[in-house]
N, C-alpha and C positions, 0 to 999 in steps of 0.2 A: 522247714519246721521252725516256727517262730513262737517261742515262749519267752516271756519276760524274765522270769526267775526260775531256777531249779534249786530245790533245797533237799538235802538228804540228812537223815538221822538214823543211823543203824541200817535196818532193812527198809525203812520207809523212804519214799520219794514223792515230793510234791512238785507239780508243775503249776506255776503261778503266772497268770496273765492279768495285767493291770489295764483297765479300760477307762478312758476319760470321757468318752462320748456315750451316746445312747445305744449304739449298735453293739450287739453281743454275738459276734459271728463264731468265735471259738475255733476257727480252722487250725490255728497253731496248736491248740491243746489237743485236738483230734489227731493231728499228725504225730505229735509227741507221744500220745498214748498208743498209737499203732506200733511205735518202736519200743516203748516202755509200758506195756499193758498194766503193770501194777502201780503206775503213778497215780497219785490222787490229784485230780484237776481242781484248781482253785481260781475263781474269777473275783477280782477286787474292783469295785466301782461299777458303773453302768447297770444299775438295777439288781446287783447282787450284794455282796458285803460292801458297805460304803467305805470310802477311804478314811473317813473320820473314825468309824468303828474299827477298822483294821489297825490304824495307828494309835488307838486309845488303849490297846491291850498288848501284853507281851507276845510278840509274834511266834516265838517258839511254843509257848503254851497253847496259843490259839491253833496252830497247825497240828499239834499233838491231839487236840480235842476233835479234829476232823477225821482222824483215823490213822 
């Protein structure tokens, strides 16, 4: 199970994977969600949310906006 970051706030759980290349395989997120089905998967970079966008905002507020 390979997820770059795990963030919790109360009952919420986010699994964050940071991608630097173009490939979006997401195998680590899938494995993490099998163990933690309520986790909210987040991919940063590689065709999803850009690194610039992610670092330009308050991460806590941005994660809360995802669910």
